[in-house]
N, CA, C, O and the ligand as a Tripos MOL2 file, in Angstrom:
@<TRIPOS>MOLECULE
protein
  277   275    70     0     0
PROTEIN
NO_CHARGES

@<TRIPOS>ATOM
      1 N          86.8930   79.2770  162.6160 N.3       1 MET1
      2 CA         86.5140   79.3720  161.2010 C.3       1 MET1
      3 C          86.9760   80.7040  160.6320 C.2       1 MET1
      4 O          86.8730   81.7480  161.2760 O.2       1 MET1
      5 N          87.4840   80.6410  159.4170 N.am      2 THR2
      6 CA         87.9930   81.8270  158.7420 C.3       2 THR2
      7 C          87.3630   81.9130  157.3580 C.2       2 THR2
      8 O          87.0000   80.9000  156.7610 O.2       2 THR2
      9 N          87.2410   83.1330  156.8610 N.am      3 THR3
     10 CA         86.7200   83.3290  155.5140 C.3       3 THR3
     11 C          87.8040   83.9070  154.6260 C.2       3 THR3
     12 O          88.5200   84.8300  155.0160 O.2       3 THR3
     13 N          87.9150   83.3570  153.4320 N.am      4 GLU4
     14 CA         88.8970   83.8530  152.4630 C.3       4 GLU4
     15 C          88.1500   84.1800  151.1770 C.2       4 GLU4
     16 O          87.3350   83.3890  150.7030 O.2       4 GLU4
     17 N          88.4300   85.3390  150.6240 N.am      5 ILE5
     18 CA         87.8150   85.7050  149.3490 C.3       5 ILE5
     19 C          88.8940   85.6430  148.2740 C.2       5 ILE5
     20 O          89.9330   86.2920  148.3830 O.2       5 ILE5
     21 N          88.6360   84.8620  147.2470 N.am      6 ILE6
     22 CA         89.6380   84.6290  146.2060 C.3       6 ILE6
     23 C          89.0450   85.0090  144.8570 C.2       6 ILE6
     24 O          87.9270   84.6110  144.5270 O.2       6 ILE6
     25 N          89.7920   85.7750  144.0840 N.am      7 SER7
     26 CA         89.3600   86.1160  142.7230 C.3       7 SER7
     27 C          89.7930   85.0190  141.7700 C.2       7 SER7
     28 O          90.9390   84.5700  141.7910 O.2       7 SER7
     29 N          88.8590   84.5970  140.9360 N.am      8 VAL8
     30 CA         89.1170   83.4770  140.0320 C.3       8 VAL8
     31 C          88.9140   83.9320  138.5890 C.2       8 VAL8
     32 O          87.9470   84.6230  138.2690 O.2       8 VAL8
     33 N          89.8420   83.5310  137.7340 N.am      9 LYS9
     34 CA         89.7930   83.9120  136.3280 C.3       9 LYS9
     35 C          89.3460   82.7140  135.4960 C.2       9 LYS9
     36 O          89.7670   81.5870  135.7560 O.2       9 LYS9
     37 N          88.4950   82.9490  134.4970 N.am     10 GLY10
     38 CA         88.1760   81.9110  133.5290 C.3      10 GLY10
     39 C          86.8300   81.2290  133.6920 C.2      10 GLY10
     40 O          86.4780   80.3600  132.8940 O.2      10 GLY10
     41 N          86.0690   81.6100  134.7180 N.am     11 MET11
     42 CA         84.7430   80.9880  134.8870 C.3      11 MET11
     43 C          83.7570   81.6830  133.9490 C.2      11 MET11
     44 O          83.6830   82.9110  133.9090 O.2      11 MET11
     45 N          83.0010   80.8820  133.1970 N.am     12 SER12
     46 CA         82.0800   81.5110  132.2420 C.3      12 SER12
     47 C          80.6400   81.0260  132.3440 C.2      12 SER12
     48 O          79.7580   81.6190  131.7210 O.2      12 SER12
     49 N          80.3750   79.9880  133.0940 N.am     13 CYS13
     50 CA         79.0010   79.4990  133.1770 C.3      13 CYS13
     51 C          78.7830   78.7780  134.5120 C.2      13 CYS13
     52 O          79.7000   78.6690  135.3270 O.2      13 CYS13
     53 N          77.5650   78.2920  134.7220 N.am     14 MET14
     54 CA         77.2720   77.6100  135.9750 C.3      14 MET14
     55 C          78.0590   76.3060  136.1190 C.2      14 MET14
     56 O          78.3090   75.8410  137.2310 O.2      14 MET14
     57 N          78.4470   75.7200  134.9820 N.am     15 GLY15
     58 CA         79.2670   74.5130  135.0440 C.3      15 GLY15
     59 C          80.6170   74.8080  135.6850 C.2      15 GLY15
     60 O          81.1250   74.0270  136.4890 O.2      15 GLY15
     61 N          81.1840   75.9470  135.3140 N.am     16 CYS16
     62 CA         82.4540   76.3790  135.9060 C.3      16 CYS16
     63 C          82.2660   76.6160  137.3950 C.2      16 CYS16
     64 O          83.0780   76.1840  138.2130 O.2      16 CYS16
     65 N          81.1920   77.3030  137.7350 N.am     17 VAL17
     66 CA         80.8980   77.6080  139.1330 C.3      17 VAL17
     67 C          80.8400   76.3170  139.9480 C.2      17 VAL17
     68 O          81.4170   76.2200  141.0310 O.2      17 VAL17
     69 N          80.1300   75.3290  139.4020 N.am     18 ASN18
     70 CA         79.9910   74.0690  140.1290 C.3      18 ASN18
     71 C          81.3110   73.3240  140.2520 C.2      18 ASN18
     72 O          81.5750   72.6830  141.2690 O.2      18 ASN18
     73 N          82.1420   73.4090  139.2100 N.am     19 LYS19
     74 CA         83.4430   72.7330  139.2640 C.3      19 LYS19
     75 C          84.3130   73.3260  140.3750 C.2      19 LYS19
     76 O          84.9410   72.6060  141.1510 O.2      19 LYS19
     77 N          84.3300   74.6540  140.4260 N.am     20 VAL20
     78 CA         85.1450   75.3340  141.4440 C.3      20 VAL20
     79 C          84.5920   75.0340  142.8350 C.2      20 VAL20
     80 O          85.3440   74.7380  143.7640 O.2      20 VAL20
     81 N          83.2680   75.1160  142.9640 N.am     21 LYS21
     82 CA         82.6210   74.8790  144.2490 C.3      21 LYS21
     83 C          82.8900   73.4480  144.7480 C.2      21 LYS21
     84 O          83.2310   73.2360  145.9120 O.2      21 LYS21
     85 N          82.7300   72.4810  143.8470 N.am     22 THR22
     86 CA         82.9530   71.0800  144.2170 C.3      22 THR22
     87 C          84.4100   70.8380  144.5850 C.2      22 THR22
     88 O          84.7140   70.1540  145.5620 O.2      22 THR22
     89 N          85.3100   71.4140  143.7810 N.am     23 GLY23
     90 CA         86.7370   71.2450  144.0550 C.3      23 GLY23
     91 C          87.1030   71.7560  145.4400 C.2      23 GLY23
     92 O          87.8860   71.1360  146.1600 O.2      23 GLY23
     93 N          86.5250   72.8930  145.8000 N.am     24 LEU24
     94 CA         86.8110   73.4710  147.1170 C.3      24 LEU24
     95 C          86.1700   72.6540  148.2260 C.2      24 LEU24
     96 O          86.7950   72.3760  149.2490 O.2      24 LEU24
     97 N          84.9150   72.2730  148.0120 N.am     25 GLU25
     98 CA         84.2100   71.5570  149.0730 C.3      25 GLU25
     99 C          84.7880   70.1660  149.3150 C.2      25 GLU25
    100 O          84.5740   69.5780  150.3750 O.2      25 GLU25
    101 N          85.5210   69.6380  148.3300 N.am     26 ASN26
    102 CA         86.1840   68.3460  148.5260 C.3      26 ASN26
    103 C          87.5560   68.4840  149.1790 C.2      26 ASN26
    104 O          88.2540   67.4940  149.4000 O.2      26 ASN26
    105 N          87.9280   69.7140  149.4820 N.am     27 THR27
    106 CA         89.2120   69.9660  150.1250 C.3      27 THR27
    107 C          89.0460   69.8770  151.6400 C.2      27 THR27
    108 O          88.1400   70.4850  152.2100 O.2      27 THR27
    109 N          89.9170   69.1260  152.2760 N.am     28 ALA28
    110 CA         89.8330   68.9540  153.7290 C.3      28 ALA28
    111 C          89.8920   70.2980  154.4340 C.2      28 ALA28
    112 O          90.7500   71.1290  154.1340 O.2      28 ALA28
    113 N          88.9860   70.5070  155.3630 N.am     29 GLY29
    114 CA         88.9870   71.7380  156.1410 C.3      29 GLY29
    115 C          88.0260   72.7930  155.6250 C.2      29 GLY29
    116 O          87.7390   73.7650  156.3230 O.2      29 GLY29
    117 N          87.5210   72.6110  154.3920 N.am     30 VAL30
    118 CA         86.5870   73.5850  153.8290 C.3      30 VAL30
    119 C          85.1760   73.2750  154.3160 C.2      30 VAL30
    120 O          84.6830   72.1550  154.1770 O.2      30 VAL30
    121 N          84.5400   74.2920  154.8910 N.am     31 GLU31
    122 CA         83.1810   74.1280  155.4160 C.3      31 GLU31
    123 C          82.1350   74.5350  154.3980 C.2      31 GLU31
    124 O          81.0170   74.0200  154.4000 O.2      31 GLU31
    125 N          82.5040   75.4610  153.5290 N.am     32 GLY32
    126 CA         81.5560   75.9010  152.5210 C.3      32 GLY32
    127 C          82.2060   76.8470  151.5300 C.2      32 GLY32
    128 O          83.1710   77.5400  151.8560 O.2      32 GLY32
    129 N          81.6670   76.8700  150.3120 N.am     33 ALA33
    130 CA         82.2080   77.7550  149.2850 C.3      33 ALA33
    131 C          81.0600   78.3600  148.4930 C.2      33 ALA33
    132 O          80.1850   77.6490  147.9990 O.2      33 ALA33
    133 N          81.0740   79.6870  148.3790 N.am     34 GLU34
    134 CA         80.0860   80.3920  147.5720 C.3      34 GLU34
    135 C          80.8190   81.0040  146.3940 C.2      34 GLU34
    136 O          81.7950   81.7340  146.5680 O.2      34 GLU34
    137 N          80.3410   80.7010  145.1890 N.am     35 VAL35
    138 CA         81.0070   81.1940  144.0000 C.3      35 VAL35
    139 C          80.1050   82.2080  143.3070 C.2      35 VAL35
    140 O          78.9370   81.9260  143.0370 O.2      35 VAL35
    141 N          80.6500   83.3920  143.0180 N.am     36 SER36
    142 CA         79.9070   84.3980  142.2680 C.3      36 SER36
    143 C          80.4740   84.4980  140.8640 C.2      36 SER36
    144 O          81.6190   84.9060  140.6670 O.2      36 SER36
    145 N          79.6600   84.1210  139.8970 N.am     37 LEU37
    146 CA         80.0820   84.1860  138.4940 C.3      37 LEU37
    147 C          80.2290   85.6500  138.0620 C.2      37 LEU37
    148 O          81.1640   85.9990  137.3420 O.2      37 LEU37
    149 N          79.2980   86.5020  138.5080 N.am     38 GLU38
    150 CA         79.3020   87.9180  138.1300 C.3      38 GLU38
    151 C          80.5650   88.6140  138.6400 C.2      38 GLU38
    152 O          81.2130   89.3700  137.9160 O.2      38 GLU38
    153 N          80.8930   88.3430  139.8890 N.am     39 GLN39
    154 CA         82.0460   89.0300  140.4890 C.3      39 GLN39
    155 C          83.3400   88.2590  140.2990 C.2      39 GLN39
    156 O          84.4040   88.7320  140.6990 O.2      39 GLN39
    157 N          83.2680   87.0750  139.6940 N.am     40 LYS40
    158 CA         84.4340   86.2200  139.5080 C.3      40 LYS40
    159 C          85.1890   86.0420  140.8180 C.2      40 LYS40
    160 O          86.4040   86.2150  140.9050 O.2      40 LYS40
    161 N          84.4190   85.6930  141.8120 N.am     41 GLN41
    162 CA         84.9540   85.6460  143.1580 C.3      41 GLN41
    163 C          84.4150   84.4450  143.9250 C.2      41 GLN41
    164 O          83.2610   84.0480  143.7620 O.2      41 GLN41
    165 N          85.2650   83.8860  144.7510 N.am     42 VAL42
    166 CA         84.8760   82.7520  145.5750 C.3      42 VAL42
    167 C          85.0490   83.1340  147.0350 C.2      42 VAL42
    168 O          86.0950   83.6480  147.4320 O.2      42 VAL42
    169 N          84.0320   82.8830  147.8220 N.am     43 THR43
    170 CA         84.1180   83.1050  149.2590 C.3      43 THR43
    171 C          84.1460   81.7390  149.9320 C.2      43 THR43
    172 O          83.1880   80.9700  149.8490 O.2      43 THR43
    173 N          85.2490   81.4520  150.5950 N.am     44 VAL44
    174 CA         85.4410   80.1330  151.1820 C.3      44 VAL44
    175 C          85.4960   80.2390  152.7020 C.2      44 VAL44
    176 O          86.2430   81.0420  153.2610 O.2      44 VAL44
    177 N          84.6970   79.4190  153.3460 N.am     45 GLN45
    178 CA         84.7690   79.3120  154.7990 C.3      45 GLN45
    179 C          85.5450   78.0510  155.1170 C.2      45 GLN45
    180 O          85.2210   76.9660  154.6350 O.2      45 GLN45
    181 N          86.5690   78.2070  155.9320 N.am     46 TYR46
    182 CA         87.4020   77.0390  156.2010 C.3      46 TYR46
    183 C          87.9430   77.0510  157.6240 C.2      46 TYR46
    184 O          87.9820   78.0760  158.3050 O.2      46 TYR46
    185 N          88.3510   75.8760  158.0310 N.am     47 ASP47
    186 CA         88.9500   75.6960  159.3440 C.3      47 ASP47
    187 C          90.4550   75.9300  159.2020 C.2      47 ASP47
    188 O          91.1640   75.1380  158.5800 O.2      47 ASP47
    189 N          90.9180   77.0130  159.7790 N.am     48 GLU48
    190 CA         92.3230   77.4030  159.5820 C.3      48 GLU48
    191 C          93.3260   76.4450  160.2340 C.2      48 GLU48
    192 O          94.5300   76.5520  159.9990 O.2      48 GLU48
    193 N          92.8300   75.5110  161.0520 N.am     49 THR49
    194 CA         93.7490   74.5190  161.6150 C.3      49 THR49
    195 C          93.9210   73.3320  160.6620 C.2      49 THR49
    196 O          94.8000   72.4930  160.8560 O.2      49 THR49
    197 N          93.0700   73.2730  159.6280 N.am     50 LYS50
    198 CA         93.1120   72.1240  158.7180 C.3      50 LYS50
    199 C          93.5840   72.4500  157.3180 C.2      50 LYS50
    200 O          94.0480   71.5690  156.5940 O.2      50 LYS50
    201 N          93.4690   73.7130  156.9290 N.am     51 THR51
    202 CA         93.9070   74.0690  155.5710 C.3      51 THR51
    203 C          94.3510   75.5240  155.5430 C.2      51 THR51
    204 O          94.1440   76.2700  156.5000 O.2      51 THR51
    205 N          94.9600   75.9110  154.4400 N.am     52 ARG52
    206 CA         95.4910   77.2690  154.2980 C.3      52 ARG52
    207 C          95.0420   77.8510  152.9580 C.2      52 ARG52
    208 O          94.6690   77.1130  152.0470 O.2      52 ARG52
    209 N          95.0820   79.1790  152.8480 N.am     53 PRO53
    210 CA         94.6720   79.8000  151.5850 C.3      53 PRO53
    211 C          95.3940   79.2240  150.3650 C.2      53 PRO53
    212 O          94.7880   79.0820  149.3030 O.2      53 PRO53
    213 N          96.6850   78.8900  150.5060 N.am     54 ASP54
    214 CA         97.4210   78.3230  149.3700 C.3      54 ASP54
    215 C          96.7950   77.0220  148.8840 C.2      54 ASP54
    216 O          96.7660   76.7510  147.6840 O.2      54 ASP54
    217 N          96.2970   76.2220  149.8140 N.am     55 GLN55
    218 CA         95.6750   74.9570  149.4280 C.3      55 GLN55
    219 C          94.3280   75.1860  148.7690 C.2      55 GLN55
    220 O          93.9180   74.4360  147.8830 O.2      55 GLN55
    221 N          93.6410   76.2400  149.2160 N.am     56 LEU56
    222 CA         92.3660   76.5850  148.5870 C.3      56 LEU56
    223 C          92.6180   76.9930  147.1370 C.2      56 LEU56
    224 O          91.8890   76.5980  146.2260 O.2      56 LEU56
    225 N          93.6630   77.7880  146.9470 N.am     57 LYS57
    226 CA         94.0090   78.2470  145.5970 C.3      57 LYS57
    227 C          94.4270   77.0730  144.7170 C.2      57 LYS57
    228 O          94.0980   77.0270  143.5310 O.2      57 LYS57
    229 N          95.1510   76.1300  145.3010 N.am     58 ASP58
    230 CA         95.5380   74.9340  144.5440 C.3      58 ASP58
    231 C          94.3090   74.1570  144.0920 C.2      58 ASP58
    232 O          94.2740   73.6440  142.9740 O.2      58 ASP58
    233 N          93.3050   74.0700  144.9520 N.am     59 ALA59
    234 CA         92.0840   73.3410  144.6060 C.3      59 ALA59
    235 C          91.3890   74.0090  143.4260 C.2      59 ALA59
    236 O          90.8360   73.3310  142.5600 O.2      59 ALA59
    237 N          91.4170   75.3420  143.3930 N.am     60 ILE60
    238 CA         90.8060   76.0800  142.2750 C.3      60 ILE60
    239 C          91.5960   75.8200  140.9900 C.2      60 ILE60
    240 O          91.0140   75.6050  139.9270 O.2      60 ILE60
    241 N          92.9220   75.8420  141.1010 N.am     61 ARG61
    242 CA         93.7730   75.5820  139.9180 C.3      61 ARG61
    243 C          93.5360   74.1560  139.4150 C.2      61 ARG61
    244 O          93.4710   73.9170  138.2100 O.2      61 ARG61
    245 N          93.4090   73.2220  140.3440 N.am     62 LYS62
    246 CA         93.1820   71.8300  139.9560 C.3      62 LYS62
    247 C          91.8440   71.6640  139.2460 C.2      62 LYS62
    248 O          91.6980   70.7980  138.3830 O.2      62 LYS62
    249 N          90.8770   72.4880  139.6050 N.am     63 ALA63
    250 CA         89.5790   72.4510  138.9300 C.3      63 ALA63
    251 C          89.6800   73.0280  137.5250 C.2      63 ALA63
    252 O          88.7650   72.8710  136.7160 O.2      63 ALA63
    253 N          90.7990   73.6990  137.2350 N.am     64 GLY64
    254 CA         91.0420   74.1920  135.8840 C.3      64 GLY64
    255 C          90.9500   75.7010  135.7110 C.2      64 GLY64
    256 O          90.8310   76.1840  134.5850 O.2      64 GLY64
    257 N          91.0020   76.4590  136.8100 N.am     65 TYR65
    258 CA         90.8550   77.9120  136.7270 C.3      65 TYR65
    259 C          92.0310   78.6240  137.3550 C.2      65 TYR65
    260 O          92.7380   78.0830  138.2050 O.2      65 TYR65
    261 N          92.2190   79.8580  136.9090 N.am     66 GLU66
    262 CA         93.3280   80.6510  137.4140 C.3      66 GLU66
    263 C          92.9090   81.5010  138.5970 C.2      66 GLU66
    264 O          91.7820   81.9890  138.6760 O.2      66 GLU66
    265 N          93.8440   81.6610  139.5060 N.am     67 VAL67
    266 CA         93.6010   82.4720  140.6930 C.3      67 VAL67
    267 C          94.3080   83.8120  140.4990 C.2      67 VAL67
    268 O          95.4750   83.8600  140.1090 O.2      67 VAL67
    269 N          93.5750   84.9170  140.7820 N.am     68 MET68
    270 CA         94.1500   86.2410  140.5300 C.3      68 MET68
    271 C          94.7380   86.8730  141.7770 C.2      68 MET68
    272 O          95.6480   87.6950  141.6730 O.2      68 MET68
    273 N          94.2510   86.5180  142.9360 N.am     69 SER69
    274 CA         94.7570   87.1660  144.1510 C.3      69 SER69
    275 C          95.8080   86.3070  144.8260 C.2      69 SER69
    276 O          96.3470   86.6920  145.8640 O.2      69 SER69
    277 CU         81.6930   76.9280  132.3020 Cu       70 CU70
@<TRIPOS>BOND
     1     1     2 1
     2     2     3 1
     3     3     4 2
     4     3     5 am
     5     5     6 1
     6     6     7 1
     7     7     8 2
     8     7     9 am
     9     9    10 1
    10    10    11 1
    11    11    12 2
    12    11    13 am
    13    13    14 1
    14    14    15 1
    15    15    16 2
    16    15    17 am
    17    17    18 1
    18    18    19 1
    19    19    20 2
    20    19    21 am
    21    21    22 1
    22    22    23 1
    23    23    24 2
    24    23    25 am
    25    25    26 1
    26    26    27 1
    27    27    28 2
    28    27    29 am
    29    29    30 1
    30    30    31 1
    31    31    32 2
    32    31    33 am
    33    33    34 1
    34    34    35 1
    35    35    36 2
    36    35    37 am
    37    37    38 1
    38    38    39 1
    39    39    40 2
    40    39    41 am
    41    41    42 1
    42    42    43 1
    43    43    44 2
    44    43    45 am
    45    45    46 1
    46    46    47 1
    47    47    48 2
    48    47    49 am
    49    49    50 1
    50    50    51 1
    51    51    52 2
    52    51    53 am
    53    53    54 1
    54    54    55 1
    55    55    56 2
    56    55    57 am
    57    57    58 1
    58    58    59 1
    59    59    60 2
    60    59    61 am
    61    61    62 1
    62    62    63 1
    63    63    64 2
    64    63    65 am
    65    65    66 1
    66    66    67 1
    67    67    68 2
    68    67    69 am
    69    69    70 1
    70    70    71 1
    71    71    72 2
    72    71    73 am
    73    73    74 1
    74    74    75 1
    75    75    76 2
    76    75    77 am
    77    77    78 1
    78    78    79 1
    79    79    80 2
    80    79    81 am
    81    81    82 1
    82    82    83 1
    83    83    84 2
    84    83    85 am
    85    85    86 1
    86    86    87 1
    87    87    88 2
    88    87    89 am
    89    89    90 1
    90    90    91 1
    91    91    92 2
    92    91    93 am
    93    93    94 1
    94    94    95 1
    95    95    96 2
    96    95    97 am
    97    97    98 1
    98    98    99 1
    99    99   100 2
   100    99   101 am
   101   101   102 1
   102   102   103 1
   103   103   104 2
   104   103   105 am
   105   105   106 1
   106   106   107 1
   107   107   108 2
   108   107   109 am
   109   109   110 1
   110   110   111 1
   111   111   112 2
   112   111   113 am
   113   113   114 1
   114   114   115 1
   115   115   116 2
   116   115   117 am
   117   117   118 1
   118   118   119 1
   119   119   120 2
   120   119   121 am
   121   121   122 1
   122   122   123 1
   123   123   124 2
   124   123   125 am
   125   125   126 1
   126   126   127 1
   127   127   128 2
   128   127   129 am
   129   129   130 1
   130   130   131 1
   131   131   132 2
   132   131   133 am
   133   133   134 1
   134   134   135 1
   135   135   136 2
   136   135   137 am
   137   137   138 1
   138   138   139 1
   139   139   140 2
   140   139   141 am
   141   141   142 1
   142   142   143 1
   143   143   144 2
   144   143   145 am
   145   145   146 1
   146   146   147 1
   147   147   148 2
   148   147   149 am
   149   149   150 1
   150   150   151 1
   151   151   152 2
   152   151   153 am
   153   153   154 1
   154   154   155 1
   155   155   156 2
   156   155   157 am
   157   157   158 1
   158   158   159 1
   159   159   160 2
   160   159   161 am
   161   161   162 1
   162   162   163 1
   163   163   164 2
   164   163   165 am
   165   165   166 1
   166   166   167 1
   167   167   168 2
   168   167   169 am
   169   169   170 1
   170   170   171 1
   171   171   172 2
   172   171   173 am
   173   173   174 1
   174   174   175 1
   175   175   176 2
   176   175   177 am
   177   177   178 1
   178   178   179 1
   179   179   180 2
   180   179   181 am
   181   181   182 1
   182   182   183 1
   183   183   184 2
   184   183   185 am
   185   185   186 1
   186   186   187 1
   187   187   188 2
   188   187   189 am
   189   189   190 1
   190   190   191 1
   191   191   192 2
   192   191   193 am
   193   193   194 1
   194   194   195 1
   195   195   196 2
   196   195   197 am
   197   197   198 1
   198   198   199 1
   199   199   200 2
   200   199   201 am
   201   201   202 1
   202   202   203 1
   203   203   204 2
   204   203   205 am
   205   205   206 1
   206   206   207 1
   207   207   208 2
   208   207   209 am
   209   209   210 1
   210   210   211 1
   211   211   212 2
   212   211   213 am
   213   213   214 1
   214   214   215 1
   215   215   216 2
   216   215   217 am
   217   217   218 1
   218   218   219 1
   219   219   220 2
   220   219   221 am
   221   221   222 1
   222   222   223 1
   223   223   224 2
   224   223   225 am
   225   225   226 1
   226   226   227 1
   227   227   228 2
   228   227   229 am
   229   229   230 1
   230   230   231 1
   231   231   232 2
   232   231   233 am
   233   233   234 1
   234   234   235 1
   235   235   236 2
   236   235   237 am
   237   237   238 1
   238   238   239 1
   239   239   240 2
   240   239   241 am
   241   241   242 1
   242   242   243 1
   243   243   244 2
   244   243   245 am
   245   245   246 1
   246   246   247 1
   247   247   248 2
   248   247   249 am
   249   249   250 1
   250   250   251 1
   251   251   252 2
   252   251   253 am
   253   253   254 1
   254   254   255 1
   255   255   256 2
   256   255   257 am
   257   257   258 1
   258   258   259 1
   259   259   260 2
   260   259   261 am
   261   261   262 1
   262   262   263 1
   263   263   264 2
   264   263   265 am
   265   265   266 1
   266   266   267 1
   267   267   268 2
   268   267   269 am
   269   269   270 1
   270   270   271 1
   271   271   272 2
   272   271   273 am
   273   273   274 1
   274   274   275 1
   275   275   276 2
@<TRIPOS>SUBSTRUCTURE
     1 MET1         2 RESIDUE 1 A MET
     2 THR2         6 RESIDUE 1 A THR
     3 THR3        10 RESIDUE 1 A THR
     4 GLU4        14 RESIDUE 1 A GLU
     5 ILE5        18 RESIDUE 1 A ILE
     6 ILE6        22 RESIDUE 1 A ILE
     7 SER7        26 RESIDUE 1 A SER
     8 VAL8        30 RESIDUE 1 A VAL
     9 LYS9        34 RESIDUE 1 A LYS
    10 GLY10       38 RESIDUE 1 A GLY
    11 MET11       42 RESIDUE 1 A MET
    12 SER12       46 RESIDUE 1 A SER
    13 CYS13       50 RESIDUE 1 A CYS
    14 MET14       54 RESIDUE 1 A MET
    15 GLY15       58 RESIDUE 1 A GLY
    16 CYS16       62 RESIDUE 1 A CYS
    17 VAL17       66 RESIDUE 1 A VAL
    18 ASN18       70 RESIDUE 1 A ASN
    19 LYS19       74 RESIDUE 1 A LYS
    20 VAL20       78 RESIDUE 1 A VAL
    21 LYS21       82 RESIDUE 1 A LYS
    22 THR22       86 RESIDUE 1 A THR
    23 GLY23       90 RESIDUE 1 A GLY
    24 LEU24       94 RESIDUE 1 A LEU
    25 GLU25       98 RESIDUE 1 A GLU
    26 ASN26      102 RESIDUE 1 A ASN
    27 THR27      106 RESIDUE 1 A THR
    28 ALA28      110 RESIDUE 1 A ALA
    29 GLY29      114 RESIDUE 1 A GLY
    30 VAL30      118 RESIDUE 1 A VAL
    31 GLU31      122 RESIDUE 1 A GLU
    32 GLY32      126 RESIDUE 1 A GLY
    33 ALA33      130 RESIDUE 1 A ALA
    34 GLU34      134 RESIDUE 1 A GLU
    35 VAL35      138 RESIDUE 1 A VAL
    36 SER36      142 RESIDUE 1 A SER
    37 LEU37      146 RESIDUE 1 A LEU
    38 GLU38      150 RESIDUE 1 A GLU
    39 GLN39      154 RESIDUE 1 A GLN
    40 LYS40      158 RESIDUE 1 A LYS
    41 GLN41      162 RESIDUE 1 A GLN
    42 VAL42      166 RESIDUE 1 A VAL
    43 THR43      170 RESIDUE 1 A THR
    44 VAL44      174 RESIDUE 1 A VAL
    45 GLN45      178 RESIDUE 1 A GLN
    46 TYR46      182 RESIDUE 1 A TYR
    47 ASP47      186 RESIDUE 1 A ASP
    48 GLU48      190 RESIDUE 1 A GLU
    49 THR49      194 RESIDUE 1 A THR
    50 LYS50      198 RESIDUE 1 A LYS
    51 THR51      202 RESIDUE 1 A THR
    52 ARG52      206 RESIDUE 1 A ARG
    53 PRO53      210 RESIDUE 1 A PRO
    54 ASP54      214 RESIDUE 1 A ASP
    55 GLN55      218 RESIDUE 1 A GLN
    56 LEU56      222 RESIDUE 1 A LEU
    57 LYS57      226 RESIDUE 1 A LYS
    58 ASP58      230 RESIDUE 1 A ASP
    59 ALA59      234 RESIDUE 1 A ALA
    60 ILE60      238 RESIDUE 1 A ILE
    61 ARG61      242 RESIDUE 1 A ARG
    62 LYS62      246 RESIDUE 1 A LYS
    63 ALA63      250 RESIDUE 1 A ALA
    64 GLY64      254 RESIDUE 1 A GLY
    65 TYR65      258 RESIDUE 1 A TYR
    66 GLU66      262 RESIDUE 1 A GLU
    67 VAL67      266 RESIDUE 1 A VAL
    68 MET68      270 RESIDUE 1 A MET
    69 SER69      274 RESIDUE 1 A SER
    70 CU70       277 GROUP 0 **** ****
């Protein structure tokens, strides 16, 4: 298991937080995602044999938000 911290741009409310969290948790290999609205940051725990940071970032973009890191 690996942890990746990703900065996300454009989240403004709990609805955004839930969209990003759900998008990540529906991604194969993701074990859990914690989203901080205050820090505009997502902490993702994932199985590095099943997914990669690029795919995590794609999931965030697909949810409708920009990735800064
Ligand atoms: Cu929102």
